[in-house]
Backbone bond lengths (Angstrom), bond angles and torsions (degrees), N, CA, C in turn:
res aa  C-N    CA-C-N  psi(-1)  N-CA   C-N-CA  omega(-1)  CA-C   N-CA-C  phi
1 M - - - 1.471 - - 1.467 109.09 -
2 T 1.356 116.91 131.93 1.464 121.68 -176.40 1.536 107.65 -84.30
3 A 1.310 116.77 133.66 1.472 120.76 -179.22 1.502 108.04 -72.56
4 P 1.296 118.07 142.39 1.464 120.93 179.09 1.488 111.19 -59.10
5 S 1.355 113.73 142.62 1.471 118.37 179.97 1.489 114.03 -67.32
6 S 1.341 117.98 137.27 1.419 121.61 179.23 1.578 110.17 -70.36
7 D 1.398 113.56 -13.41 1.440 119.31 -177.88 1.542 110.80 -89.26
8 A 1.298 120.08 5.23 1.399 123.10 -177.18 1.553 111.49 -64.53
9 A 1.287 118.53 139.57 1.471 119.34 -179.22 1.527 112.77 -64.58
10 P 1.281 117.20 143.26 1.463 119.49 -179.70 1.542 109.61 -64.16
11 A 1.299 116.41 152.22 1.454 121.35 176.27 1.523 110.60 -62.65
12 R 1.386 116.75 138.75 1.395 120.40 -179.85 1.532 110.79 -68.63
13 R 1.367 116.77 133.63 1.439 121.57 -178.83 1.539 109.45 -63.85
14 L 1.338 112.85 148.79 1.457 119.50 -179.63 1.511 109.42 -123.54
15 A 1.339 116.98 126.06 1.478 122.25 -174.90 1.469 109.78 -124.16
16 V 1.332 117.58 144.03 1.463 122.16 173.05 1.477 105.72 -111.19
17 V 1.342 115.82 130.37 1.463 122.05 -179.24 1.537 108.66 -124.04
18 T 1.281 116.91 123.19 1.407 122.79 177.00 1.529 113.63 -93.79
19 G 1.355 118.00 154.19 1.424 120.79 -173.71 1.463 111.94 64.64
20 A 1.382 116.37 32.19 1.439 121.92 -169.33 1.490 115.34 -81.34
21 A 1.340 117.93 0.41 1.454 118.58 -178.29 1.548 115.76 -86.68
22 S 1.310 114.65 -12.62 1.458 117.90 177.94 1.539 112.25 -163.12
23 G 1.296 114.64 171.50 1.466 118.60 173.78 1.506 115.83 60.43
24 I 1.335 115.16 -139.94 1.464 121.57 -177.94 1.441 110.63 -61.67
25 G 1.306 121.21 -43.53 1.478 124.73 179.69 1.522 112.86 -56.31
26 L 1.314 115.92 -49.55 1.457 118.39 177.84 1.524 114.18 -62.47
27 A 1.369 113.85 -42.85 1.469 116.86 177.36 1.547 110.00 -64.11
28 A 1.243 121.31 -33.62 1.426 124.34 179.23 1.567 109.30 -70.12
29 A 1.315 116.94 -42.62 1.453 122.09 179.77 1.550 108.82 -61.29
30 E 1.286 115.65 -44.29 1.490 120.41 -179.32 1.577 109.46 -67.79
31 A 1.260 117.10 -42.20 1.457 119.74 -179.05 1.547 111.80 -64.92
32 L 1.315 117.23 -41.50 1.410 121.25 178.03 1.540 112.24 -64.14
33 A 1.361 111.94 -43.15 1.488 117.95 178.98 1.530 112.40 -59.80
34 R 1.403 113.24 -39.81 1.459 117.36 179.30 1.488 111.74 -62.44
35 R 1.344 117.48 -28.34 1.441 121.57 179.23 1.519 114.47 -84.99
36 G 1.310 114.88 5.89 1.511 120.48 176.16 1.508 113.34 90.06
37 T 1.368 118.71 10.74 1.499 121.76 177.74 1.503 108.71 -84.05
38 A 1.326 116.37 137.00 1.426 121.38 169.81 1.498 109.19 -75.45
39 V 1.319 120.07 126.61 1.516 124.36 -172.85 1.507 110.95 -115.47
40 V 1.326 115.80 129.06 1.497 122.87 167.57 1.529 106.08 -104.04
41 G 1.341 115.03 119.01 1.459 118.81 178.11 1.524 110.65 -90.82
42 V 1.324 113.37 146.70 1.526 121.60 174.69 1.474 109.33 -129.70
43 D 1.341 116.53 126.55 1.440 119.78 179.55 1.513 107.25 -163.99
44 R 1.330 114.08 157.34 1.490 119.65 174.15 1.559 109.85 -69.03
45 A 1.354 117.07 -29.10 1.436 122.73 -179.88 1.559 109.71 -87.34
46 A 1.303 112.67 161.35 1.503 118.19 175.45 1.549 108.01 -71.27
47 A 1.340 113.22 161.26 1.449 117.50 -178.74 1.564 112.01 -64.36
48 P 1.295 117.47 124.01 1.544 119.56 179.46 1.576 109.08 -73.65
49 Q 1.264 114.85 159.84 1.440 119.82 177.59 1.499 115.04 -55.89
50 R 1.356 116.40 -34.92 1.460 119.60 177.88 1.556 112.99 -60.62
51 A 1.419 115.41 -35.78 1.459 114.21 177.51 1.482 114.06 -73.88
52 T 1.369 115.60 -33.01 1.496 118.76 173.73 1.526 111.83 -63.88
53 D 1.296 111.45 -43.24 1.543 116.76 -179.76 1.487 112.52 -62.37
54 A 1.402 115.24 -33.39 1.426 122.32 179.84 1.548 113.92 -69.35
55 G 1.314 113.12 -22.64 1.461 117.37 -179.36 1.507 115.13 101.47
56 V 1.383 115.04 18.77 1.479 119.17 178.69 1.588 106.46 -58.09
57 V 1.336 116.11 128.60 1.488 117.52 -170.16 1.514 113.65 -84.35
58 A 1.342 119.97 -19.95 1.396 121.11 -178.36 1.541 111.20 -158.87
59 W 1.313 117.85 158.05 1.476 119.51 -175.48 1.497 110.04 -138.49
60 V 1.339 119.30 132.03 1.439 122.92 173.27 1.496 109.34 -116.94
61 Q 1.399 112.07 113.51 1.402 115.80 -177.34 1.501 110.03 -94.41
62 G 1.373 114.11 120.23 1.476 118.56 -176.76 1.436 110.39 173.59
63 D 1.352 116.55 164.62 1.460 125.28 179.48 1.533 110.29 -77.63
64 V 1.327 115.58 131.90 1.471 115.33 179.94 1.508 113.03 -67.64
65 A 1.349 117.05 -17.92 1.520 118.80 175.67 1.520 112.47 -75.93
66 D 1.287 119.57 -11.75 1.442 124.94 -174.54 1.514 110.44 -93.15
67 P 1.348 117.60 117.19 1.516 120.58 -178.27 1.555 111.73 -55.04
68 G 1.336 116.05 -30.77 1.451 118.02 177.67 1.507 114.85 -63.86
69 T 1.281 115.70 -29.69 1.514 118.29 175.97 1.513 107.69 -61.38
70 W 1.307 117.40 -42.30 1.514 117.62 -175.31 1.482 113.58 -78.86
71 E 1.367 116.27 -22.02 1.451 116.88 172.98 1.549 108.79 -68.18
72 R 1.362 115.43 -42.56 1.474 118.53 177.58 1.539 111.51 -64.01
73 A 1.371 115.36 -45.96 1.466 117.50 -178.94 1.513 113.27 -58.14
74 R 1.331 115.11 -43.73 1.455 119.57 179.66 1.606 108.57 -61.57
75 D 1.310 115.87 -42.83 1.460 118.72 -175.87 1.535 109.07 -65.79
76 V 1.372 116.56 -44.25 1.466 122.14 178.70 1.511 110.54 -57.32
77 C 1.310 119.13 -44.45 1.499 125.35 177.74 1.507 108.03 -58.10
78 L 1.336 118.82 -52.76 1.470 123.44 -177.46 1.460 113.13 -60.31
79 A 1.409 115.89 -36.56 1.439 118.89 179.21 1.496 113.27 -70.51
80 H 1.401 115.16 -27.78 1.426 119.98 -178.03 1.503 109.30 -83.20
81 D 1.338 116.62 -35.29 1.500 123.98 -177.62 1.541 109.23 -152.48
82 E 1.282 116.31 118.85 1.464 118.64 -172.91 1.523 110.62 -66.75
83 R 1.352 117.91 -7.18 1.488 120.41 175.81 1.477 111.74 -88.10
84 G 1.377 116.03 -6.93 1.449 117.93 179.65 1.542 112.31 81.70
85 A 1.304 117.83 -169.58 1.449 122.66 -177.49 1.479 111.02 -76.88
86 D 1.386 117.69 143.32 1.402 123.02 174.94 1.511 111.92 -85.72
87 C 1.332 116.06 -30.78 1.446 121.32 -177.64 1.471 111.92 -150.14
88 L 1.303 114.64 163.00 1.463 124.79 178.37 1.517 107.23 -132.30
89 V 1.392 116.46 131.99 1.416 122.20 167.99 1.486 107.90 -117.33
90 A 1.357 117.54 110.41 1.436 119.63 -173.72 1.532 109.85 -101.77
91 S 1.367 114.76 103.16 1.428 120.67 -170.65 1.598 112.76 -114.30
92 A 1.360 114.42 -16.44 1.475 117.55 -179.11 1.461 112.13 -60.40
93 G 1.336 118.40 140.99 1.427 121.15 177.44 1.512 111.46 -163.83
94 A 1.370 114.64 170.04 1.453 120.95 -179.69 1.471 107.45 -137.90
95 V 1.325 114.13 155.74 1.512 118.47 -178.25 1.524 107.48 -139.69
96 V 1.305 116.10 148.52 1.456 126.50 170.45 1.475 109.83 -125.67
97 V 1.334 122.53 129.12 1.446 124.20 178.75 1.538 105.79 -114.24
98 E 1.285 116.05 98.79 1.478 121.28 -177.68 1.502 107.60 -154.56
99 P 1.356 116.63 153.52 1.473 120.08 173.51 1.604 108.65 -60.12
100 F 1.335 112.65 151.02 1.496 117.32 -176.30 1.524 110.10 -54.43
101 L 1.346 119.83 -47.65 1.476 120.68 -174.26 1.542 112.37 -68.80
102 D 1.367 115.27 -19.79 1.461 119.62 -177.27 1.506 111.39 -94.72
103 T 1.340 118.43 -4.12 1.478 119.66 -178.52 1.476 110.24 -89.79
104 G 1.360 115.61 108.34 1.436 118.97 -173.65 1.523 115.43 -72.90
105 V 1.241 116.38 165.23 1.471 121.74 -176.95 1.565 110.30 -61.45
106 D 1.305 116.30 -34.67 1.522 118.26 -178.49 1.501 107.23 -66.74
107 A 1.365 118.36 -36.60 1.526 118.48 176.38 1.538 111.17 -65.77
108 W 1.307 117.10 -42.01 1.412 119.56 176.87 1.524 112.25 -58.76
109 R 1.327 115.24 -44.77 1.483 119.52 -178.67 1.554 109.66 -63.36
110 R 1.299 115.78 -42.07 1.443 120.25 -179.14 1.522 110.78 -59.70
111 L 1.319 116.25 -46.61 1.473 119.43 -177.98 1.564 111.50 -66.30
112 F 1.262 116.47 -36.19 1.488 118.33 175.43 1.474 111.46 -71.96
113 D 1.375 119.21 -37.26 1.443 120.80 175.40 1.514 114.42 -59.21
114 V 1.373 114.74 -42.12 1.454 118.05 -179.27 1.511 112.58 -85.52
115 N 1.303 119.04 -51.36 1.459 123.16 -170.37 1.473 112.92 -75.18
116 V 1.333 120.44 -27.83 1.450 124.25 -175.63 1.544 108.39 -111.59
117 L 1.331 117.12 -65.51 1.459 120.14 -173.12 1.537 112.68 -70.48
118 G 1.309 116.79 -22.68 1.472 118.57 176.03 1.553 107.99 -66.15
119 V 1.352 116.79 -38.99 1.481 118.42 -179.71 1.500 110.46 -76.07
120 V 1.360 118.01 -37.61 1.454 121.43 -179.85 1.536 107.27 -60.37
121 Q 1.320 118.73 -45.92 1.489 121.01 -175.22 1.568 107.81 -68.92
122 A 1.352 119.46 -35.01 1.487 121.24 176.73 1.465 109.89 -61.52
123 M 1.327 118.57 -44.17 1.460 124.38 -178.14 1.522 111.21 -67.41
124 Q 1.302 115.13 -41.70 1.507 120.44 177.83 1.506 110.68 -66.46
125 A 1.278 118.83 -30.56 1.519 119.27 -177.12 1.510 107.33 -82.65
126 L 1.343 121.64 -37.09 1.441 122.09 -167.45 1.508 114.88 -102.73
127 M 1.304 116.64 -24.84 1.506 118.90 -176.06 1.519 115.01 -71.67
128 P 1.297 122.04 -29.33 1.504 122.09 -179.02 1.504 111.63 -52.45
129 T 1.346 120.43 -46.02 1.463 122.37 -179.12 1.574 108.19 -68.63
130 M 1.291 120.24 -33.99 1.456 123.48 174.69 1.570 108.53 -59.18
131 L 1.281 114.16 -48.70 1.469 118.89 -177.30 1.517 110.79 -67.30
132 E 1.324 119.42 -32.61 1.449 122.01 174.84 1.531 111.32 -62.39
133 R 1.358 116.57 -40.11 1.457 120.71 177.29 1.489 113.24 -78.12
134 G 1.328 116.93 -19.56 1.422 119.92 -175.79 1.507 115.51 78.01
135 E 1.346 115.32 21.61 1.470 118.30 174.27 1.516 108.78 -162.06
136 G 1.341 114.89 152.01 1.437 120.48 -178.30 1.499 109.25 168.39
137 A 1.341 117.03 168.64 1.507 119.46 179.78 1.517 106.56 -149.18
138 V 1.363 112.35 143.55 1.466 120.64 175.56 1.521 106.56 -128.87
139 A 1.275 118.14 130.71 1.524 124.88 172.94 1.555 107.53 -120.80
140 V 1.290 115.79 125.81 1.471 122.08 -171.74 1.554 108.94 -119.50
141 V 1.288 115.73 126.22 1.488 119.07 177.91 1.515 108.15 -82.27
142 C 1.284 114.93 107.92 1.449 123.44 174.56 1.529 104.69 -96.22
143 S 1.345 117.48 -131.40 1.471 120.69 -178.89 1.526 106.65 -169.10
144 V 1.342 115.26 159.95 1.479 115.58 170.63 1.540 107.19 -66.21
145 N 1.340 120.84 -17.64 1.429 122.59 175.31 1.546 111.28 -72.56
146 S 1.346 117.54 -6.10 1.488 119.05 172.21 1.575 108.02 -69.46
147 L 1.334 118.27 -17.49 1.424 123.07 -176.75 1.516 114.95 -114.17
148 I 1.298 115.96 -24.53 1.510 119.30 -175.08 1.534 109.29 -129.11
149 A 1.289 115.50 157.41 1.461 119.29 176.46 1.527 106.84 -97.85
150 E 1.325 113.97 156.14 1.494 119.16 -179.65 1.539 107.47 -144.67
151 D 1.311 113.09 142.05 1.442 122.48 178.12 1.532 112.19 -51.07
152 L 1.334 120.34 132.63 1.414 128.95 178.40 1.514 115.22 68.96
153 L 1.355 118.28 7.79 1.436 120.53 -177.42 1.521 112.68 -125.89
154 S 1.389 114.08 34.18 1.457 117.69 -176.99 1.541 114.83 -57.51
155 A 1.320 115.71 -49.93 1.473 119.44 -176.10 1.504 109.42 -67.28
156 Y 1.334 116.45 -41.41 1.530 118.02 -179.00 1.497 109.10 -65.83
157 S 1.322 118.07 -46.68 1.529 121.45 -177.68 1.538 108.88 -61.14
158 T 1.330 117.83 -39.84 1.423 119.91 -177.87 1.536 111.34 -66.95
159 S 1.330 114.43 -41.10 1.483 117.92 -179.23 1.523 109.37 -66.28
160 K 1.298 118.14 -40.32 1.476 121.51 -178.77 1.550 111.23 -68.97
161 A 1.344 116.93 -35.29 1.456 118.79 171.91 1.467 113.14 -60.51
162 A 1.399 115.63 -45.61 1.440 119.66 177.63 1.518 110.14 -61.47
163 L 1.321 116.66 -40.37 1.506 118.81 -178.36 1.564 109.90 -63.43
164 L 1.353 117.26 -36.16 1.497 116.59 -179.82 1.519 107.51 -67.06
165 Q 1.349 120.84 -32.68 1.452 119.95 176.75 1.547 112.37 -69.35
166 V 1.353 116.92 -33.07 1.420 119.89 173.16 1.551 112.08 -58.09
167 V 1.383 114.38 -45.43 1.471 121.47 175.90 1.539 110.27 -56.19
168 R 1.319 114.91 -52.48 1.504 117.85 -174.01 1.570 110.41 -65.62
169 S 1.312 114.64 -40.16 1.467 116.56 -173.84 1.563 109.06 -69.93
170 A 1.371 115.73 -44.30 1.440 116.19 -178.29 1.554 111.10 -71.73
171 A 1.364 117.47 -30.45 1.470 120.18 173.29 1.492 109.42 -59.53
172 L 1.279 118.19 -48.51 1.473 122.76 -178.42 1.513 111.21 -54.79
173 E 1.345 116.97 -46.49 1.367 122.87 -173.92 1.500 115.49 -70.47
174 Y 1.339 116.64 -33.15 1.531 119.78 -171.23 1.492 113.45 -115.97
175 A 1.316 120.92 4.63 1.463 121.30 178.47 1.510 110.83 -58.48
176 S 1.334 117.70 -44.34 1.427 123.44 -177.87 1.523 114.41 -64.66
177 R 1.344 114.54 -17.86 1.516 120.78 -178.41 1.500 112.44 -101.34
178 G 1.314 117.73 12.12 1.482 122.29 171.26 1.491 115.65 93.43
179 V 1.273 119.13 0.42 1.479 120.90 -178.00 1.569 108.45 -106.66
180 R 1.316 113.90 117.79 1.489 120.10 -179.73 1.473 110.36 -98.52
181 I 1.365 116.85 134.77 1.407 122.78 -178.21 1.485 108.54 -130.15
182 N 1.360 115.79 121.34 1.439 120.59 -177.48 1.568 110.90 -136.86
183 A 1.322 114.51 171.61 1.471 121.29 -177.25 1.485 112.79 -124.64
184 V 1.295 114.94 148.07 1.446 120.43 167.43 1.567 106.49 -114.81
185 L 1.321 111.75 135.88 1.471 122.38 -178.03 1.507 110.29 -111.10
186 P 1.362 119.25 87.70 1.446 118.84 177.96 1.513 111.73 -74.65
187 G 1.283 116.22 154.76 1.479 123.66 166.08 1.493 112.52 -92.50
188 V 1.287 119.88 -130.81 1.455 123.75 178.09 1.549 104.35 -81.28
189 V 1.337 115.88 124.46 1.437 121.11 -175.94 1.516 107.38 -124.22
190 D 1.371 116.15 137.48 1.481 121.94 -177.46 1.471 109.89 -77.39
191 T 1.351 116.93 78.97 1.465 125.36 -179.55 1.514 107.44 -106.03
192 P 1.379 116.55 167.99 1.435 118.56 172.91 1.568 114.00 -57.24
193 L 1.342 115.97 -33.85 1.463 121.04 -179.08 1.565 107.14 -65.76
194 L 1.366 116.83 -44.48 1.472 116.81 178.05 1.502 113.00 -64.23
195 R 1.302 118.95 -37.12 1.427 123.79 179.28 1.513 109.29 -64.82
196 Q 1.307 116.04 -40.93 1.501 121.13 177.43 1.486 110.76 -64.08
197 H 1.316 115.62 -36.56 1.519 119.04 176.05 1.525 110.64 -66.29
198 F 1.289 117.28 -42.81 1.486 123.20 179.17 1.498 108.77 -60.70
199 D 1.338 117.59 -47.07 1.473 122.22 -175.32 1.499 112.35 -64.43
200 A 1.304 116.90 -18.98 1.526 120.18 178.33 1.543 111.64 -83.75
201 L 1.343 115.26 -11.47 1.481 117.60 -179.35 1.471 112.80 -87.78
202 P 1.317 116.65 159.38 1.489 120.73 -178.18 1.568 113.06 -57.00
203 D 1.339 117.30 -39.07 1.456 122.05 178.17 1.518 110.78 -132.53
204 P 1.311 116.76 89.26 1.479 120.22 -178.46 1.462 115.26 -55.85
205 E 1.321 118.28 -45.15 1.409 120.45 -179.99 1.529 117.15 -63.85
206 A 1.297 112.51 -35.08 1.511 119.63 176.17 1.521 107.77 -67.70
207 A 1.303 118.31 -39.31 1.479 118.53 177.68 1.527 112.94 -65.03
208 R 1.343 113.10 -40.02 1.491 117.40 178.07 1.533 111.29 -63.63
209 R 1.346 116.78 -40.52 1.473 120.68 179.55 1.467 110.42 -65.08
210 E 1.318 118.14 -41.12 1.489 122.27 -179.06 1.554 110.34 -64.77
211 I 1.326 119.73 -40.36 1.462 121.93 177.45 1.487 107.58 -63.34
212 A 1.321 118.65 -46.89 1.460 121.56 -177.21 1.552 110.25 -64.46
213 R 1.332 115.23 -42.15 1.502 117.28 179.14 1.512 113.99 -63.85
214 R 1.345 117.28 -28.94 1.459 119.47 -178.29 1.455 111.92 -88.66
215 T 1.302 120.02 0.44 1.463 125.28 175.54 1.501 110.89 -96.78
216 P 1.318 121.05 124.15 1.493 122.12 -173.62 1.509 112.12 -52.68
217 T 1.333 120.26 -37.23 1.457 119.43 178.06 1.500 114.76 -74.24
218 G 1.325 113.67 -12.29 1.517 116.31 -179.48 1.511 113.63 80.30
219 L 1.351 118.15 7.22 1.425 121.77 -174.87 1.520 109.57 -134.72
220 I 1.300 119.61 140.79 1.443 124.53 169.45 1.529 110.72 -74.12
221 V 1.300 115.72 128.63 1.444 119.52 -176.78 1.525 110.92 -61.89
222 T 1.329 117.33 140.39 1.448 124.81 179.99 1.571 110.88 -92.39
223 P 1.370 116.16 152.89 1.463 116.99 170.52 1.490 115.37 -52.73
224 E 1.339 114.50 -34.88 1.446 118.50 -177.61 1.545 114.45 -66.76
225 E 1.295 112.97 -33.44 1.478 118.45 177.08 1.521 111.65 -69.73
226 V 1.306 117.75 -36.58 1.474 121.61 175.21 1.595 108.70 -69.42
227 A 1.328 113.69 -41.13 1.432 117.60 178.92 1.545 114.74 -59.33
228 E 1.335 117.56 -35.75 1.433 121.99 176.13 1.529 111.15 -61.91
229 A 1.342 116.23 -40.74 1.496 117.11 179.51 1.557 108.68 -68.03
230 L 1.315 117.30 -37.90 1.454 119.29 -179.88 1.523 110.64 -64.05
231 C 1.306 116.79 -44.96 1.505 121.88 176.79 1.461 111.44 -55.67
232 F 1.383 116.04 -44.20 1.437 120.92 -179.85 1.584 109.73 -58.82
233 L 1.331 113.07 -48.03 1.460 117.72 -173.74 1.524 113.74 -62.63
234 V 1.362 117.80 -31.94 1.472 117.10 177.36 1.508 113.68 -95.28
235 S 1.375 116.19 9.35 1.424 120.42 176.18 1.535 112.43 -94.64
236 P 1.360 116.51 160.26 1.478 120.31 176.75 1.611 112.14 -56.92
237 A 1.378 113.58 -24.83 1.414 116.41 -179.07 1.500 116.04 -61.06
238 A 1.381 115.81 -23.08 1.465 121.98 178.68 1.508 112.93 -97.87
239 S 1.319 116.44 29.94 1.474 120.10 -175.46 1.506 114.33 -61.30
240 G 1.303 118.46 -20.24 1.455 121.44 178.17 1.495 114.50 -89.31
241 L 1.305 119.56 -0.54 1.486 122.13 -177.04 1.493 111.70 -105.44
242 S 1.324 115.40 125.83 1.458 122.19 175.58 1.508 107.52 -146.86
243 G 1.359 117.50 123.08 1.465 119.15 -178.42 1.517 112.50 76.15
244 A 1.318 116.23 18.30 1.502 121.07 -175.72 1.589 107.71 -90.03
245 S 1.330 111.30 157.99 1.446 117.39 175.84 1.539 108.08 -127.06
246 V 1.351 117.23 116.29 1.432 121.35 -178.27 1.536 109.92 -102.82
247 T 1.302 115.50 115.26 1.459 119.94 -177.92 1.542 109.97 -86.50
248 V 1.360 113.93 130.51 1.463 120.25 179.50 1.564 104.65 -129.81
249 D 1.358 111.94 90.06 1.483 115.01 -175.17 1.506 112.91 -140.87
250 G 1.380 116.77 17.15 1.466 118.38 178.41 1.520 111.39 67.12
251 G 1.354 120.33 15.89 1.415 123.90 178.32 1.530 112.70 92.00
252 L 1.328 116.71 2.77 1.462 121.38 -174.60 1.511 113.92 -49.71
253 T 1.358 116.26 -44.12 1.531 119.27 -173.97 1.588 109.40 -96.03
254 T 1.233 117.73 19.00 1.496 115.83 175.76 1.529 110.79 -75.55
255 T 1.351 114.57 -20.00 1.461 118.97 179.51 1.486 109.02 -141.33
256 Y 1.321 119.53 165.43 1.469 123.58 -167.18 1.520 109.79 -79.62
257 D 1.388 116.45 -28.46 1.492 115.40 -177.81 1.547 110.43 -159.17
258 F 1.324 112.67 74.05 1.464 121.01 -174.71 1.509 108.87 -70.53
259 A 1.310 116.96 132.53 1.497 120.09 171.37 1.513 107.08 -141.91
260 A 1.351 115.06 106.82 1.458 122.59 -179.20 1.517 109.68 -59.58
261 P 1.267 118.77 146.24 1.529 120.67 176.45 1.518 107.56 -73.59
262 E 1.270 115.93 149.31 1.501 121.68 174.96 1.505 106.87 -60.15
263 P 1.305 115.17 149.36 1.482 118.83 -173.84 1.554 111.01 -58.30
264 E 1.343 120.14 -36.07 1.469 120.96 -176.09 1.568 110.13 -73.19
265 T 1.326 120.01 -12.05 1.462 120.29 -179.67 1.536 111.05 -99.16
266 I 1.326 119.10 -1.75 1.438 122.26 -179.85 1.496 106.02 -77.30
267 P 1.348 115.71 123.25 1.522 117.34 -176.88 1.578 108.65 -70.65
268 T 1.286 114.36 142.58 1.489 117.49 177.37 1.464 110.08 -96.92
269 P 1.361 117.40 150.46 1.439 120.34 -176.79 1.577 110.27 -61.89
């Protein structure tokens, strides 16, 4: 029997990306695919044409809160590569915008089912094969609301704070076994959900300008910018990071209440 050549190309990395039909998840799936990673998308929606065009190799349509979704995702990964997934990018999420006293218990449960337990189930389904290999990476989309409270977002902020503790706790337990788990904390991101929110306001363009004005960079963060941070965290380049939180918010949370001066008040040199 001939020994395998040491010059053989390394196996293509396999990533699972949740929330891959739109927003940050879709941008992450595209960015990983551009880097040569085989991507399995997971979303309640069917695969969009952009994901197909990017070369996503498989799609699991289902709710991340449903255990059956993760049974199928695990099986799809093992069918594609008997080693299972190399990395997980958990981007799927839900939000409720309501006053605290008006947010019903069912809404709280749904947010925890999706934002927290959806990620827990993903990790429990996909991490065992990473641990068997002694290497793997998980990047979780939390939020700057993991650290701060915001008006009308009590349930969302609480779920994201809990999710950050999931990241830290799991990172602590499995860092010594070769699996790195980190978080990205986006601020206001120009996603379809944000645009839908703007469209429901009396003056969508004024709302957009106000958000941009209150961001130190003067720009609303794009899904692609968050995706780049996610790709970094699941890459070998981030080998020194475990249990870390990378904030991607255009500087929004560097101060308690940033308000950029109007252009005409900025002194000229």
